[in-house]
N, C-alpha and C positions, 0 to 999 in steps of 0.2 A: 738724588735726581738733580742734574744741573741743567738749566735752560740757557740757550743762546739768546742774543739780544731779540731776534725776531720772535721766538717763542715766549720770551718774557713779556714783550709788548703785547702780543696777542692774549696771553694770560691776564695781564693788568687791564687791557681793554675790556675783557669779559667781566672782570670784577667791577669796573666802572659802570657798565650797563646794569649789573646786578644791584649795586648799592647807591649810585648816583641818580636816584630818581624820587620824586616826591613821596611816593607810597612808603619808601623805606625811611626817608629822612624824617617823616612825621613821627615814627615811632622809635627814633633813635636820639641819643644824647647830642648829636650834631645839630638837631633842630633848635637847640637852645641859642647858639651863636647865629644861626640863620634868622633869628627873630630881629636882628639889628642890622643896621646899614653903616653906622659910624665905625671907622676902623678900630678906634680904641675899645668901643663897646664889644665888637667882635673878638678883639684880642683877649680882653679880660673874661669875658663869658667863656670863651674857648679854653682858656687856661684853667679857670675855676671848674669847668665841667670835665675836663680832661683829668683834673686832679682827683675827682671823686668817681671816675668811670671804672668802678669795679663793682661786681655784684649783679643783681637783677636789673635789667633795662628799665623796667617800670619804676623801681625804686630810685634809680639813678635820675631818671626824668623828673620824678616827683621832688627829689631833693634838689635837683639843679634849678627847677622852677622856684622852689622855696628860697634858694640863695638869690635869685634874681628879684623876687618879692623884697627880701631883705635889703637889697640894693635899689629899691624903688624902680626897678626895671629900667634903670639908667646906670649901669655899672660905672662907666667913666666919670660921669657927673657925681655920683656918690663918692668915689674915691678922691676926686679932686676937691670937692667942696665940703667933705665931712670933717668935723673936728675929731680929735682923738677920743673925746668923750662920747661923741656920737658913734664912733665905730666900736668902742668898748660896751655899748648898749646891747650889741648882738650877743645874746646869751642862750638862745634857744635853737642852735643848730647842731644836728648830728647826722653824719653819714658814716655808718660802720665805725672806723676808728678816727675818722676826721671830725672834729667837734668844733664848738664855738671858739675855744682857745686857738685852734688852728686857723679858723676862718678869720678871726680877729687879727692874727699875725699876717695872714695873707694879704688882708685888705691894707694893713699899715705898710707891708713890704711893697705892694703894688703902688701905693700912694708915693712911697719914696722913689720908686722906679719912674713913675710918671712925672713927678715934680722935678726930679734931680738927675734922671739918667736918659732922658729922652723917650721912654716907653719901652715896651717889650720888643717890638720889631727893631728898634735901634740897637739894643744889646745883642740880639741874635745876628743881625747883619754885620755888626762890627767885629764879631769874633768867629763866624763860621769861615771855613775854608772853601776852596772851590770843590772839595769832594767829601767834606764831612761837616756834620753839625756838633759833633762831640766836643770841640773846643768852645763852641757858643754855649752848649748846655752847661758845661763845666763853669764857665765865667758867669752865666746866669745864676747858677746855684751859689756862687760866692757873693754875688751882688744881692741876691734875694734874701740871703741870711746875714747880711751885714748889720742889721738892727739887732738889739737885745730880744732874745726870744727863748722859749723852752725848748730843750734839746729834742723832745718828743715830736715836735713839729717838723723837724728835719727829714723824718721818714716819708713825708709826703712829696719831696722833690728830690729826684734821683740826681746822682753825679756820675757820669760814665767814667770819670777818671778814678772812681773808687769801685770799678767793677760792675756797675749797673748798666742795664740795657737801655734805661731811660725811656722806656716804651711810651709813658704818658706824655713827656715832653715832645717825643718825636711825633706822636699823634697830634698833639696841639700844634706844632709847626705845620704839619700837612694841612690841618684844618685852615689855618691862616693863609697858607700858600694857595689853596684852592680858591679861597675867598678872593684873594688879590688877583689871581689869574682869571676869575670870572668877573672881574671888574664890578663887584657888587659893593665895594667899599667906598664911602664918601671920605675922602682926605680932609681931616680937620686938624688944626693945631691951635 
């Protein structure tokens, strides 16, 4: 079934009415980045939650909240101000196949991205095209894994140039775009 632009808009507007409401958001993993107002906190929380967004919603929410606890409920501040030793102390996190080894690497990679690459938004904006996020997601993947890491951790970040649909990263970008468009982000640098 193929929809024309008007039909697609009507379909998507119906989905917005269904899902973009407080009652749905409260019981959805999207509620985690909605806890924050600082752009970087929203980006980091959104990225980490999208990464573990598979399985039972209650379990995803529980583990996403646990991640935010481990980051002292200030993801950006934690990433920017934690030493390597403090990050390495995170040893008790597991969500399905995503474990503390993966989370530790993710935090180090995010620290590298925010300290040396201008942040997540900067990477995506610099490499997206007018009609595709695929080049940006591919470039993000390369940058994200430029630090030394265990090969197993790569399975948690897709690369569309290797045949992946990159659903989690596309979901993450939509979350951030919605937050930006709703002007709920406080710009800080």
